[in-house]
N, C-alpha and C positions, 0 to 999 in steps of 0.2 A: 504551527504558528502560535506564538504567544499572544495573549490578549491583555487588556489593561489590568485585570485582577491578577495578582501574582500567583495565585493558586489554581488557575484554570488555563486550559488550552482550547484552541478552536481547531476542529478537524479540518485538514487541508482539502478533503473531498466534499463533505456535506456542509461544512461550516458550523456544525453543532458545537456549542461550548460545553466542555467536559472537564471534570477535575483530574482525570487521568487519561493520557493519550499514549498510545504505543508509537514510538518513533522508529520507523522501519525504512529500509532502503528497498525500493520496489521498481521494477521496470515500468516505464511509462512510454506510451506511443505518442510522440510529438508530431503535430501537423503544421506547426509554424516554426520558423527559425527564431532563435532566441535574442537576436540583437534588435530587430525592428518589428518582429511579430508578423512578418510576411509569410504567406502560404509557401510550403516547400514539400518536397517528397517526404512522406512520413518516415520517421526514424525512431529507434528505441534508445532511450537513455535511462540510466538508473538515477532516481531522485530520492532524497531523504524526505519522508512525509510523516506528519503527526496525524494519527488516525484514531477515531473513536472505535469502540469495540465492533459495532455493526459494519463499519467500512473496512476494518481490518479483516473480518471474515469474508467480505466480498472480494478483497484484493488477493487473499490467499487462494492459489489455484493448484499448487503442487505440494504434495506431502512426501516425506522421506522416512525411510527406516534404514538401519545399518550402523556400521562402525568401522573405523580404521580404513577408510577408503573403499570398503565393500558395501556400497549403498544402493538402494533401490528407490527410484523416484516414480511417482504416479500422480495423475490428475485427481484432485479431490472430487468425489461424486457429490453433487449438491443435494441429492435426495437423502444421503446418509449423513450429511453434515450435522444435523440436529443431534445425532448420537454422540458426538464428540464432547 
């Protein structure tokens, strides 16, 4: 989300104002329908979010290695995340 100052962004998750935000598409668990905000059965939809570095690391849950369609995906172990 853009803020008043043209060189800053506001993180869509924590609201922190930052000079650089990563704009990523991430799956989000919605608990309300999007027309009137009423409660509904939870559903997953991909949303484009501007994230500060801290929130970006919290959102990332899967890492991948590989090439040309021969890929391996795994959950990121939070205890080893500091090593990255």
